[in-house]
C-alpha positions in Angstrom: 7.7 -21.9 0.9 7.8 -25.0 3.0 6.9 -28.3 1.4 3.2 -28.9 1.9 2.4 -25.3 2.7 -0.6 -23.6 1.1 -0.2 -21.8 -2.2 0.3 -18.2 -1.1 -2.1 -15.8 -2.9 -2.3 -13.1 -0.3 0.5 -10.8 -1.4 -1.5 -7.6 -0.6 -1.5 -8.6 3.1 2.3 -9.1 3.2 5.1 -10.6 1.2 7.9 -13.0 2.1 11.3 -11.4 2.6 13.5 -11.8 -0.5 16.6 -13.9 0.1 18.7 -11.0 -1.3 17.2 -8.7 1.2 18.0 -11.1 4.0 21.6 -11.3 2.9 21.8 -7.5 2.8 20.5 -7.2 6.3 22.6 -10.0 7.9 25.8 -8.0 8.8 23.8 -5.2 10.4 22.5 -7.4 13.3 25.9 -8.2 14.9 29.1 -7.2 12.9 27.8 -3.7 12.1 25.6 -3.1 15.1 26.3 0.6 15.6 23.8 3.4 16.3 23.4 5.6 13.2 23.2 8.6 15.5 26.7 7.9 17.0 29.0 10.3 15.3 32.2 9.7 17.3 33.4 6.3 16.1 33.5 3.8 13.3 30.5 1.7 14.4 28.2 4.7 14.2 29.7 5.9 10.9 29.1 2.5 9.3 25.5 2.4 10.5 24.9 6.0 9.3 26.4 5.1 5.9 24.1 2.0 5.6 21.1 4.2 6.5 22.0 6.9 4.0 22.5 4.4 1.2 18.9 3.1 1.9 17.7 6.7 1.9 19.2 7.3 -1.5 17.6 4.1 -2.8 14.1 5.2 -1.7 14.6 8.7 -3.0 15.5 7.3 -6.4 12.5 4.9 -6.4 10.1 7.7 -5.5 11.3 10.2 -8.0 13.0 12.5 -5.4 16.3 14.2 -6.2 16.9 14.9 -2.5 17.4 11.9 -0.1 16.8 14.2 2.8 13.1 14.1 1.9 12.9 10.5 3.1 11.9 10.0 6.8 12.1 6.4 8.1 9.2 5.1 10.2 7.9 1.8 11.6 5.6 1.3 8.6 2.9 2.9 6.4 0.5 3.2 9.3 2.9 5.5 11.2 3.8 7.4 8.0 0.1 8.0 7.4 -0.5 9.3 10.9 2.5 11.6 10.7 1.3 13.0 7.3 -2.3 13.5 8.3 -1.9 14.8 11.9 1.2 16.7 11.0 -0.4 18.6 8.1 -3.9 19.3 9.5 -4.8 21.2 12.6 -8.1 21.5 14.5 -10.3 24.0 12.6 -8.9 23.0 9.2 -10.3 20.7 6.6 -9.1 17.3 5.3 -10.4 15.5 2.2 -10.1 11.7 1.8 -11.9 8.8 0.1 -14.3 6.2 1.5 -12.2 3.3 0.0 -9.0 4.2 1.9 -7.2 1.7 4.1 -8.0 1.9 7.8 -4.5 3.3 8.4 -5.9 6.5 6.8 -9.6 6.3 7.7 -8.9 5.8 11.4 -6.5 8.7 11.8 -9.1 10.8 9.9 -11.7 9.8 12.4 -9.4 10.7 15.3 -8.6 14.1 13.7 -12.3 14.7 13.2 -12.9 14.1 16.9 -10.3 16.7 17.7 -12.0 19.4 15.6 -10.8 18.8 12.1 -13.5 18.9 9.4 -13.3 15.7 7.3 -14.8 15.1 3.9 -14.9 11.5 2.6 -15.5 11.3 -1.1 -17.3 8.4 -2.8 -16.0 6.5 -5.9 -17.6 5.2 -9.1 -18.7 1.6 -9.4 -15.2 0.7 -10.8 -13.5 2.2 -7.7 -12.1 5.3 -9.4 -12.3 8.7 -7.8 -13.3 11.6 -10.0 -10.8 14.5 -9.8 -13.7 16.9 -10.3 -15.1 15.6 -7.0 -11.8 16.6 -5.3 -12.0 20.0 -6.8 -15.6 20.4 -5.6 -14.6 19.4 -2.0 -11.7 21.7 -1.5 -12.5 24.9 0.4 -10.6 27.8 1.7 -9.9 25.9 4.9 -8.6 22.7 3.2 -5.1 21.8 4.3 -4.7 18.3 2.9 -6.1 15.8 0.4 -5.3 12.1 1.0 -5.9 9.6 -1.8 -4.2 6.1 -1.9 -2.3 5.3 -5.0 -3.4 1.6 -5.3 -6.2 0.1 -3.4 -5.3 -2.8 -1.2 -8.5 -4.8 -1.8 -9.4 -4.2 -5.5 -6.1 -3.0 -6.8 -7.5 0.1 -8.5 -5.0 2.8 -9.4 -6.3 6.3 -8.7 -5.6 9.2 -11.2 -3.1 10.8 -8.9 -1.6 13.2 -11.5 -5.0 14.7 -12.2 -5.8 15.0 -8.5 -2.4 16.5 -7.8 -3.1 19.1 -10.5 -6.3 20.1 -8.7 -4.5 20.3 -5.4 -1.6 22.4 -6.7 -4.1 24.8 -8.4 -5.8 25.3 -5.0 -2.6 25.4 -2.9 -3.5 22.2 -1.0 -1.1 19.5 0.0 -1.6 16.0 -1.5 -0.8 12.8 0.5 -0.9 9.3 -0.9 -0.7 5.9 0.9 1.5 4.1 -1.7 2.2 1.0 0.3 0.6 -1.2 -2.5 2.0 0.8 -5.4 5.7 1.4 -4.8 7.8 -1.2 -6.5 4.9 -2.6 -8.5 3.9 0.2 -10.8 5.8 3.3 -12.1 5.6 5.8 -9.3 7.4 9.2 -9.5 6.2 11.6 -6.8 7.9 14.5 -8.5 6.3 13.9 -11.9 2.9 13.2 -10.3 3.1 16.2 -8.1 2.5 14.4 -4.8 3.7 16.1 -1.6 3.7 13.3 0.9 4.1 9.6 0.2 3.7 6.7 2.7 5.1 3.2 2.2 6.3 0.1 4.0 8.9 -2.6 3.4 6.8 -5.7 4.0 4.5 -5.1 1.0 7.6 -5.3 -1.3 9.6 -8.3 -0.1 11.3 -6.4 2.7 11.1 -6.9 6.5 8.1 -6.0 8.7 8.4 -3.1 11.1 9.9 -0.5 8.9 8.6 2.1 6.4 9.1 5.6 5.2 7.4 8.9 4.6 8.5 11.1 1.7 8.1 14.7 2.6 8.8 17.1 -0.2 10.8 20.0 0.9 8.7 22.5 -1.0 5.3 22.7 -2.6 5.0 23.4 -6.3 4.6 27.1 -5.6 7.9 27.1 -3.7 6.6 27.3 -0.1 8.3 25.0 2.4 6.3 22.0 3.6 6.4 21.8 7.4 4.8 19.0 9.4 4.2 18.9 13.2 5.8 15.8 14.7 3.6 13.3 16.7 6.5 12.4 19.1 9.4 14.3 20.5 12.9 13.3 21.6 16.3 13.3 20.0 15.7 15.2 16.8 16.1 12.2 14.6 14.8 12.1 11.0 14.5 15.9 10.5 12.8 16.1 13.9 9.7 14.3 12.5 10.3 10.8 13.9 12.4 10.5 17.0 14.0 7.3 18.1 17.0 5.1 17.3 16.7 3.8 13.7 16.5 0.0 13.3 19.5 -0.1 10.9 19.1 -3.7 9.7 15.4 -3.1 8.8 16.2 0.2 7.1 19.0 -1.5 5.1 16.4 -4.2 4.2 13.9 -1.6 3.0 16.5 0.1 0.8 17.6 -3.2 -0.8 14.0 -4.4 -1.3 13.1 -1.1 -3.0 16.1 -1.2 -5.2 15.3 -4.8 -6.3 11.7 -3.9 -7.1 12.8 -0.9 -9.1 15.3 -3.0 -11.2 12.8 -5.8 -11.9 9.5 -3.9 -11.9 8.6 -3.8 -15.6 9.4 -7.5 -16.2 7.6 -8.6 -13.1 4.5 -6.5 -13.8 4.2 -8.0 -17.2 4.6 -11.6 -15.8 2.1 -11.1 -13.0 -0.4 -9.4 -15.3 -0.3 -12.4 -17.6 -0.7 -14.9 -14.7 -3.6 -12.9 -13.2 -5.4 -12.8 -16.6 -4.8 -16.5 -17.0 -6.3 -17.2 -13.6 -9.3 -15.0 -14.3 -9.9 -16.6 -17.7 -9.9 -20.1 -16.3 -12.3 -19.2 -13.5 -14.7 -17.6 -15.9 -14.5 -20.2 -18.6 -14.9 -23.2 -16.3 -17.3 -21.8 -13.7 -19.4 -19.0 -15.1 -20.9 -16.5 -12.6 -17.5 -15.0 -11.9 -17.5 -11.2 -11.5 -14.5 -8.9 -11.4 -14.6 -6.2 -8.7 -12.9 -2.9 -9.6 -11.7 -1.4 -12.8 -10.6 -4.1 -15.3 -7.5 -2.3 -16.5 -6.5 0.4 -14.0 -5.4 -2.1 -11.4 -2.3 -3.6 -9.9 -0.8 -6.4 -12.1 -1.0 -9.0 -9.3 -4.5 -8.2 -8.1 -7.6 -10.2 -8.7 -10.8 -9.5 -6.6 -13.6 -11.7 -7.8 -17.1 -12.7 -6.7 -18.3 -16.3 -7.2 -22.0 -16.2 -7.7 -24.0 -18.4 -5.4 -21.4 -19.0 -2.7 -20.1 -17.4 0.5 -16.5 -16.3 0.4 -15.9 -17.4 4.0 -17.1 -20.9 3.2 -14.8 -21.0 0.2 -11.8 -20.0 2.2 -12.6 -22.6 4.9 -13.1 -25.3 2.2 -9.8 -24.4 0.5 -6.9 -24.8 3.0 -4.6 -25.4 0.0 -4.7 -21.7 -0.9 -3.9 -18.7 1.3 -6.3 -16.0 0.2 -8.6 -13.5 1.9 -11.8 -11.5 1.7 -10.0 -8.1 2.1 -7.7 -6.1 4.2 -5.6 -8.1 6.7 -6.2 -5.2 9.2 -9.9 -5.9 9.0 -10.0 -9.7 8.8 -10.9 -10.1 12.5 -14.0 -8.1 12.0 -17.2 -9.7 10.5 -18.4 -6.5 8.7 -18.6 -6.6 4.9 -15.8 -4.9 3.0 -16.1 -1.1 3.2 -14.3 -1.0 -0.2 -16.8 -3.3 -2.0 -19.7 -1.6 -0.3 -18.4 1.8 -1.6 -18.7 0.4 -5.1 -22.4 0.0 -4.6 -22.3 -3.8 -4.9 -25.2 -5.8 -3.5 -24.6 -7.6 -0.2 -24.7 -11.1 -1.9 -21.9 -10.2 -4.2 -19.8 -8.7 -1.4 -20.2 -11.8 0.6 -19.1 -13.9 -2.4 -15.9 -11.9 -3.1 -12.4 -13.0 -2.4 -9.1 -11.3 -3.0 -6.3 -13.1 -4.7 -2.9 -11.5 -4.7 -0.1 -12.8 -6.9 3.5 -12.0 -6.2 7.2 -12.8 -6.9 6.9 -16.4 -5.8 3.8 -17.1 -7.9 4.6 -19.4 -10.8 2.5 -20.4 -13.8 2.2 -23.9 -12.3 0.9 -22.4 -9.1 -1.7 -20.5 -11.0 -2.9 -23.6 -12.8 -3.1 -25.5 -9.6 -5.0 -22.7 -7.8 -7.4 -22.4 -10.7 -8.2 -26.1 -10.6 -8.7 -26.2 -6.8 -10.9 -23.1 -6.9 -13.1 -24.5 -9.7 -13.5 -27.7 -7.9 -14.4 -26.1 -4.5 -16.8 -23.5 -6.0 -18.6 -26.3 -7.8 -18.9 -28.3 -4.6 -20.3 -25.3 -2.7 -22.7 -24.5 -5.4 -23.9 -28.1 -5.5 -25.0 -28.1 -1.8 -26.9 -24.8 -1.8 
């Protein structure tokens, strides 16, 4: 970070590109500038080799033994749209969750307008979805269930394995938006039984503008999984995502995922300890600090807390030294209360008092102590002027 820049505690919104990722991408902008679809000369062969290496890295990270199951996209939003619109047709049924990211909820609304029946399941007060609710929602016309792996606001980890078991038993596809999960927690799509997985690079220290969709070739019962493409032209990426691949970005995604996979266990332990230290200081020195979401089933770097007696927007304005947020970056321009916190059944006062703190690779113990001190000081100040 630049000298004098705010402490960055908004890693759920985006992450800085790791220097090792930048180095991996560098040759692909000029020296190795070929089109990966050019099969008649060295430039194209080199580009294709770079893309396929990244495809192998993603397959390994997601627990797939077939790199051909990886389809590159512009990000998790596009991946979600391909998965949802590609798997569900008008007249069919789709099941999702009220706490999903807008990148799932908005496509669901568009599909609903086109004639798809959509069921949006609620969650418990800790943010967890009951697999029994999924079972109860699935009908004969259900084509897809979509449940995010890790929530982008409260960090809650959903019981995907149990939900996948329900879906497999009923012959229904399961999609998960894993943008916040991949690289941060153990994630094996094969072991979990998930059919479609969306992710993006910029949540795991890679470049913006690139992501992927894992499309398993077969369901658990052996039937082929076939999605309808949203766009047409060129037959790229198994015909699901046409267009020339951004080779430098794809290479960056592959390198970012490989680094996260290699360092995940150690980093998760480190971030979990720093998060717990931050929460402990806030609670001990302030009082009236409530944790939103399940206390244990959550991302190691996630802390979503409510400071009793203050407004989160006022705290953020009063604390320019810390980059933090009240929720999803995609919704930050809208004044409505967080749909995730509202789904937990929290009172409006607590929702308005809640901030999201996201720790990441660049967060040090010193930064956590500094952040805790600043937050304690500003919360006390705001409480004193009520």
